[in-house]
C-alpha positions as CSV (number, residue, x, y, z in Angstrom):
1,M,-65.7,-29.3,-55.1
2,S,-67.8,-26.6,-53.4
3,T,-66.7,-23.0,-53.3
4,W,-66.3,-23.1,-49.5
5,R,-64.4,-26.3,-49.5
6,K,-61.9,-24.8,-52.0
7,W,-61.4,-21.9,-49.7
8,L,-60.9,-24.1,-46.7
9,G,-57.8,-25.4,-48.6
10,F,-56.3,-21.9,-48.4
11,P,-54.4,-20.8,-45.3
12,E,-56.7,-21.3,-42.3
13,A,-56.4,-17.6,-41.2
14,C,-57.7,-16.3,-44.5
15,A,-60.7,-18.7,-44.6
16,S,-61.5,-18.0,-40.9
17,M,-61.4,-14.3,-41.4
18,A,-63.7,-14.5,-44.4
19,L,-66.1,-16.8,-42.6
20,A,-66.3,-14.7,-39.4
21,G,-66.9,-11.6,-41.4
22,M,-69.7,-13.3,-43.3
23,A,-71.3,-14.6,-40.1
24,A,-71.2,-11.2,-38.5
25,V,-73.3,-9.9,-41.3
26,L,-75.7,-12.8,-41.7
27,I,-76.5,-13.7,-38.1
28,P,-78.5,-10.6,-37.1
29,L,-80.7,-11.2,-40.1
30,A,-81.3,-14.9,-39.4
31,S,-82.2,-14.1,-35.8
32,G,-84.9,-11.7,-36.9
33,A,-83.2,-8.6,-35.7
34,Q,-83.5,-5.4,-37.6
35,G,-80.2,-4.8,-39.4
36,R,-78.5,-2.4,-41.7
37,Y,-76.6,-4.8,-44.0
38,A,-79.1,-5.1,-46.9
39,A,-77.5,-5.1,-50.3
40,E,-74.1,-4.6,-48.8
41,C,-72.6,-7.0,-51.4
42,F,-73.6,-4.6,-54.2
43,R,-71.2,-2.1,-52.8
44,L,-68.5,-4.0,-54.8
45,G,-70.0,-2.4,-57.9
46,V,-70.4,-3.8,-61.4
47,G,-68.9,-3.1,-64.8
48,I,-65.3,-3.6,-66.1
49,Q,-64.9,0.0,-67.1
50,A,-66.4,1.5,-63.9
51,V,-64.6,-0.7,-61.4
52,A,-61.2,-0.5,-63.2
53,A,-61.3,3.3,-63.0
54,G,-61.4,3.3,-59.2
55,S,-65.1,2.3,-58.9
56,C,-66.0,5.8,-60.2
57,G,-69.0,4.4,-62.0
58,A,-71.4,7.3,-61.0
59,T,-69.3,9.7,-63.1
60,I,-68.2,7.6,-66.2
61,P,-70.6,8.3,-69.0
62,G,-72.0,5.9,-71.6
63,N,-71.1,2.5,-70.1
64,G,-73.4,-0.5,-70.2
65,T,-73.8,-0.6,-66.4
66,A,-75.0,3.0,-65.9
67,F,-78.3,1.6,-64.6
68,F,-76.5,0.5,-61.5
69,W,-74.2,3.5,-60.9
70,N,-75.9,6.6,-62.2
71,P,-79.0,6.3,-64.4
72,A,-78.5,9.7,-65.9
73,L,-75.3,8.6,-67.7
74,A,-77.1,5.8,-69.5
75,E,-78.1,8.4,-72.1
76,R,-74.8,7.9,-73.9
77,A,-74.8,4.1,-73.7
78,H,-74.7,2.1,-76.9
79,P,-77.5,-0.2,-77.9
80,S,-75.9,-3.3,-76.5
81,A,-76.1,-6.5,-74.4
82,Y,-73.7,-6.8,-71.5
83,F,-72.6,-9.8,-69.4
84,E,-70.2,-10.0,-66.5
85,E,-68.9,-12.7,-64.1
86,A,-66.9,-11.8,-61.0
87,G,-65.1,-14.0,-58.5
88,V,-65.5,-12.3,-55.1
89,F,-62.6,-12.6,-52.6
90,G,-60.4,-14.9,-54.7
91,S,-59.6,-15.7,-58.3
92,L,-62.2,-16.4,-61.0
93,N,-61.5,-20.2,-60.6
94,S,-61.6,-20.3,-56.8
95,S,-63.6,-17.6,-55.0
96,L,-65.7,-17.1,-51.9
97,A,-68.7,-15.9,-53.8
98,R,-69.9,-15.0,-57.3
99,L,-71.3,-11.7,-58.6
100,R,-73.0,-11.9,-62.0
101,T,-74.4,-9.0,-64.1
102,A,-76.5,-8.9,-67.3
103,A,-77.9,-5.8,-69.0
104,V,-79.4,-4.7,-72.2
105,G,-79.7,-1.1,-73.6
106,L,-82.6,0.0,-75.8
107,P,-82.3,3.4,-77.4
108,L,-85.6,5.3,-78.0
109,G,-84.3,7.8,-80.4
110,R,-84.9,11.4,-79.3
111,A,-87.1,10.1,-76.5
112,G,-84.0,8.8,-74.6
113,I,-82.8,5.3,-73.7
114,V,-84.0,2.4,-71.6
115,Q,-81.6,0.0,-69.8
116,V,-82.7,-3.2,-68.1
117,G,-80.2,-4.8,-65.8
118,Y,-79.9,-7.8,-63.4
119,V,-77.3,-8.3,-60.7
120,H,-77.0,-11.5,-58.6
121,F,-74.6,-12.2,-55.7
122,A,-74.4,-15.8,-54.4
123,V,-72.5,-17.6,-51.7
124,E,-72.9,-21.3,-52.0
125,D,-72.3,-24.0,-49.3
126,I,-71.9,-21.8,-46.2
127,P,-71.0,-24.3,-43.4
128,R,-73.0,-25.0,-40.3
129,Y,-71.2,-25.8,-37.1
130,P,-72.7,-26.8,-33.8
131,S,-73.9,-23.6,-32.0
132,L,-74.9,-22.7,-28.4
133,G,-75.9,-19.2,-29.5
134,E,-75.1,-16.4,-31.8
135,S,-71.8,-15.5,-30.2
136,S,-70.7,-19.1,-30.1
137,F,-71.5,-19.5,-33.8
138,V,-69.2,-16.5,-34.7
139,E,-66.5,-17.8,-32.4
140,R,-66.6,-21.2,-33.9
141,L,-66.2,-19.8,-37.4
142,A,-63.3,-17.6,-36.4
143,D,-61.5,-20.3,-34.3
144,P,-61.3,-23.8,-35.9
145,T,-60.5,-25.5,-32.5
146,L,-64.0,-24.7,-31.3
147,R,-65.8,-26.4,-34.1
148,G,-66.0,-29.8,-32.5
149,G,-65.0,-31.6,-35.7
150,V,-63.6,-31.2,-39.2
151,E,-66.8,-31.5,-41.2
152,P,-69.7,-29.1,-40.6
153,D,-73.2,-30.4,-39.7
154,G,-74.5,-29.0,-43.0
155,W,-74.6,-26.2,-45.5
156,F,-76.8,-23.3,-46.5
157,E,-76.8,-20.6,-49.2
158,D,-77.0,-16.8,-49.3
159,G,-78.2,-15.1,-52.5
160,E,-79.0,-11.5,-53.2
161,S,-80.3,-10.1,-56.5
162,A,-81.6,-6.8,-58.0
163,L,-83.6,-6.2,-61.1
164,Y,-83.3,-2.6,-62.6
165,W,-85.4,-0.6,-65.0
166,C,-83.6,2.5,-66.0
167,Y,-84.6,5.5,-68.2
168,A,-82.4,8.4,-69.2
169,H,-82.9,11.5,-71.3
170,V,-80.7,14.5,-72.1
171,F,-81.9,18.0,-72.2
172,R,-80.0,20.6,-74.2
173,L,-79.8,24.2,-73.1
174,P,-78.5,26.7,-75.6
175,L,-77.0,29.8,-73.9
176,R,-76.3,33.0,-75.8
177,L,-73.3,34.9,-74.4
178,S,-72.5,38.5,-75.6
179,W,-68.9,37.7,-76.4
180,M,-69.6,34.6,-78.5
181,A,-70.8,34.6,-82.0
182,E,-72.6,31.2,-81.5
183,E,-74.7,29.8,-78.7
184,L,-73.0,27.8,-76.0
185,L,-74.7,24.4,-75.6
186,L,-75.0,22.8,-72.2
187,E,-76.3,19.3,-71.8
188,L,-78.2,18.1,-68.8
189,P,-78.7,14.3,-68.7
190,L,-81.3,13.1,-66.2
191,G,-82.2,9.5,-65.2
192,V,-84.1,7.3,-62.9
193,S,-83.7,3.6,-62.0
194,A,-86.5,1.6,-60.4
195,K,-85.3,-1.7,-58.8
196,L,-86.7,-4.8,-57.2
197,L,-84.4,-6.4,-54.5
198,S,-84.6,-9.9,-53.1
199,H,-82.5,-11.7,-50.6
200,R,-82.5,-15.4,-49.7
201,L,-80.7,-16.7,-46.6
202,D,-81.3,-20.3,-45.8
203,A,-85.1,-20.5,-44.9
204,W,-85.5,-16.7,-44.8
205,R,-86.7,-14.5,-47.7
206,A,-86.8,-10.8,-48.1
207,R,-88.1,-8.5,-50.8
208,G,-88.1,-4.7,-51.4
209,A,-88.3,-2.0,-54.0
210,G,-86.3,1.2,-54.4
211,V,-85.5,4.1,-56.7
212,D,-82.2,5.7,-57.7
213,I,-81.9,9.1,-59.4
214,G,-79.1,10.8,-61.2
215,A,-78.2,14.0,-63.0
216,A,-75.2,15.5,-64.8
217,L,-74.0,18.7,-66.4
218,R,-71.9,18.4,-69.5
219,L,-69.9,21.1,-71.4
220,D,-67.8,20.7,-74.4
221,L,-64.9,23.2,-73.8
222,R,-64.1,23.1,-77.5
223,Q,-67.0,25.6,-77.9
224,L,-64.9,28.1,-75.9
225,W,-61.5,27.5,-77.3
226,Q,-59.7,25.2,-79.6
227,G,-56.6,23.5,-78.2
228,T,-54.8,20.2,-78.0
229,W,-56.1,19.5,-74.5
230,S,-59.5,21.1,-74.9
231,G,-62.1,18.4,-74.2
232,E,-65.4,17.6,-72.5
233,F,-66.1,18.4,-68.9
234,L,-68.7,16.6,-66.8
235,L,-70.2,17.0,-63.4
236,A,-72.3,14.1,-62.1
237,W,-74.5,13.5,-59.1
238,R,-76.4,10.4,-57.9
239,V,-78.6,9.4,-55.0
240,A,-79.2,5.7,-54.5
241,D,-82.3,4.5,-52.6
242,V,-83.6,8.1,-52.6
243,L,-86.8,7.1,-50.8
244,G,-85.1,4.9,-48.3
245,T,-85.5,1.3,-49.5
246,R,-87.0,-1.3,-47.1
247,L,-86.5,-5.0,-47.3
248,R,-89.1,-7.1,-45.5
249,W,-88.2,-10.6,-44.2
250,N,-90.6,-13.5,-43.8
251,S,-89.4,-13.6,-40.2
252,G,-91.1,-10.2,-39.6
253,S,-87.9,-8.1,-39.5
254,V,-87.4,-5.0,-41.7
255,E,-84.1,-3.7,-43.1
256,Q,-83.7,-0.1,-44.1
257,I,-81.3,0.9,-46.9
258,R,-80.5,4.6,-46.3
259,P,-80.1,7.0,-49.2
260,A,-76.5,7.2,-50.5
261,K,-75.1,10.2,-52.4
262,S,-72.2,10.4,-54.8
263,F,-70.7,13.4,-56.6
264,G,-68.0,13.4,-59.2
265,M,-66.4,15.1,-62.1
266,A,-64.8,13.8,-65.3
267,Y,-62.7,15.2,-68.1
268,A,-62.3,13.5,-71.5
269,V,-59.8,14.8,-74.1
270,S,-58.5,13.6,-77.4
271,P,-55.2,15.2,-78.1
272,V,-54.4,12.8,-81.0
273,R,-56.9,11.4,-83.5
274,S,-58.4,8.1,-82.3
275,V,-56.7,8.4,-78.9
276,R,-58.7,9.6,-75.9
277,F,-57.7,10.2,-72.3
278,L,-60.2,10.1,-69.4
279,F,-59.6,11.6,-65.9
280,V,-62.3,11.0,-63.2
281,A,-62.7,11.7,-59.5
282,E,-65.7,10.8,-57.3
283,K,-66.7,11.3,-53.7
284,D,-69.2,9.1,-51.9
285,Q,-71.2,10.2,-48.9
286,D,-69.6,7.5,-46.7
287,T,-66.0,8.2,-47.8
288,A,-64.4,10.1,-45.0
289,S,-61.0,10.8,-46.5
290,W,-59.7,10.5,-50.0
291,P,-62.1,10.4,-52.9
292,K,-62.0,7.8,-55.6
293,F,-60.2,8.6,-58.8
294,G,-59.2,7.0,-62.0
295,T,-57.7,7.5,-65.4
296,G,-58.0,5.7,-68.8
297,L,-56.3,5.5,-72.2
298,M,-58.8,4.7,-74.9
299,T,-58.5,3.9,-78.5
300,D,-60.8,2.2,-81.1
301,R,-59.1,-1.1,-80.3
302,F,-58.6,-1.1,-76.6
303,E,-59.1,0.7,-73.3
304,L,-56.6,0.6,-70.4
305,L,-57.9,1.9,-67.1
306,A,-56.6,2.2,-63.5
307,G,-57.7,4.0,-60.4
308,R,-57.8,4.2,-56.6
309,G,-61.0,2.7,-55.3
310,P,-62.3,2.7,-51.7
311,E,-59.9,0.0,-50.5
312,G,-56.9,0.2,-52.9
313,L,-55.8,0.0,-56.5
314,N,-58.1,-1.2,-59.3
315,F,-57.2,-1.8,-62.9
316,G,-58.6,-3.3,-66.1
317,L,-58.3,-3.8,-69.8
318,L,-61.0,-3.8,-72.5
319,L,-60.4,-5.1,-76.1
320,G,-62.6,-4.2,-79.1
321,L,-63.2,-6.9,-81.6
322,G,-65.6,-5.4,-84.1
323,R,-69.0,-5.3,-82.4
324,L,-67.8,-7.3,-79.5
325,R,-65.9,-5.8,-76.5
326,I,-64.3,-8.1,-73.9
327,G,-62.6,-7.1,-70.7
328,Y,-61.0,-8.0,-67.4
329,A,-60.7,-6.0,-64.2
330,R,-59.1,-6.6,-60.8
331,Q,-60.4,-4.8,-57.7
332,T,-58.8,-4.5,-54.3
333,T,-60.9,-5.1,-51.2
334,G,-60.3,-5.6,-47.5
335,L,-60.9,-9.4,-47.7
336,G,-59.0,-10.0,-50.9
337,P,-59.1,-9.3,-54.6
338,V,-62.2,-9.4,-56.8
339,E,-61.6,-10.5,-60.4
340,R,-64.1,-10.1,-63.1
341,I,-64.5,-10.7,-66.8
342,G,-67.1,-9.2,-69.1
343,A,-68.4,-8.9,-72.6
344,E,-70.5,-6.3,-74.4
345,F,-72.1,-6.9,-77.8
346,L,-73.0,-3.7,-79.7
347,W,-75.8,-3.8,-82.3
């Protein structure tokens, strides 16, 4: 059974709302109008750890999806292979769409680290109903009585993908302070991600290229004082699509993805051996009110994370099984939950 047919078995209001929302985004593109919805699906984010901690991925260091959130923080990523599957707006077994992620991290020793990542969003079997114009199409999706029949005339697909090449390197800046016997070491991770974007919507195709940049400032407070709650402090900054990414459609239209800035801070502390706490807060440029924030309890065997994302509570769990880490995260969105499972193999 197709994804959309499964969803039509849900309460009609839920399916109609989701369909109408999808149509409102897709129709301006199909008609050749210049839009502003390019890569909107990627705003859901990727990564079990990043999403579970309130979608504060631009500030969480060392995770396997740093190429997507903040390339500077890839410098602490492990050499690993990462895979993730997400059910968008529904459970993993029955969802409106799928979001898949794959990545590999390749350390270069003192030269830094390279991450290569691929993200793919797909909606299969979007229904076609008889249309007398764009407004009629949206109305028919929102109101089942206007569709003229139970079965649609046909189906089409929507798919978006992004391929990333990320490089990160950390610069270490020793500072000599008069009241300290030893130098104070500051770390400045810098990173850049180049990406190729593609979008397929029925017979229409679009392609584009963009660049994300990131930077961070890290200070180990244990250099200043020794205490139970003395830990590591991080400031992070990211600009996605720093040059203003353009997607060009074969219909002749062009979509502009505007630069998006994020700023955040994190504090990691280990008051007990083998137990680590993480506190993180992040502010996106387009977040008008509360920033995102999250917290985590981490040990050698598991990580338990929770946080407030842009639209509600997120949470997740990671389990360590030797070189393999597996995890689950649930994310709150306006159209329903997004569930995801992931695995990372460390070599």
